[in-house]
C-alpha positions, -999 to +999 in steps of 0.1 A: -734-639+611-729-626+647-696-646+649-684-632+616-692-596+628-673-602+660-643-616+641-642-586+618-644-562+648-616-581+666-593-581+636-600-544+629-591-534+665-560-556+665-547-541+634-554-506+647-533-512+677-502-522+658-473-498+657-468-482+623-433-468+628-399-482+638-369-461+647-333-470+655-320-450+685-282-448+685-267-442+719-237-421+728-220-444+753-224-472+779-214-449+808-244-458+830-237-495+829-236-515+861-211-539+845-173-538+845-148-550+819-129-565+848-157-589+854-169-602+820-184-633+836-213-610+848-224-603+812-207-629+789-213-667+789-185-691+798-184-702+761-180-666+749-152-660+773-134-692+764-138-684+727-123-650+732-094-664+751-088-691+724-087-663+698-066-639+719-094-613+719-098-590+748-131-580+762-139-544+753-168-519+756-187-533+727-192-565+747-209-546+775-247-547+775-266-516+765-273-496+797-305-507+813-310-471+826-310-459+790-334-486+778-358-479+807-358-441+801-365-447+763-394-470+772-408-444+796-412-420+766-441-442+755-425-464+728-421-502+726-387-517+726-383-541+696-346-550+698-314-540+716-280-542+699-250-542+722-222-542+697-234-511+679-251-497+711-286-490+698-322-497+706-349-502+679-383-490+690-418-490+676-446-465+680-474-447+662-464-411+670-432-396+656-434-368+682-423-394+708-391-398+688-384-361+691-385-364+729-362-394+728-338-375+705-335-348+731-323-372+758-287-366+767-275-401+760-290-403+725-266-398+696-290-401+667-324-414+656-333-429+623-367-441+609-361-476+597-396-488+589-431-474+581-461-498+579-477-499+545-510-481+541-540-504+542-549-497+506-513-496+493-508-522+467-544-529+461-555-526+425-584-502+421-596-518+389-605-552+405-636-560+424-637-585+452-669-604+457-677-622+489-706-645+494-714-650+531-747-667+525-749-705+527 
């Protein structure tokens, strides 16, 4: 019984710590990048460069990584970075407080913010007319 209680408490605390919101943060530019289009070998693989040459495609700003300075500043606002998209120049973040997104939206390099996911409520989708019986006795 003690083990079962400990497991229930652990699972409850783990689910309480999960972020309930995800936002896509679209960035204005890649101006603060440390990379240069003249040196694509610093941010593209040899295969990627060869593929571009074979297809007569030039390296452009969409190939540059998202600015590390921007990512770091967004993280400092108290959110978790979920994914970074270099071609569309965005960062997806997760958090539990939408007020953090208001602070991020005010940053000078942020073009737009958009909520892309909200965690379902714990009771959402549970039918109220059904009873669940558990027998923990042996």
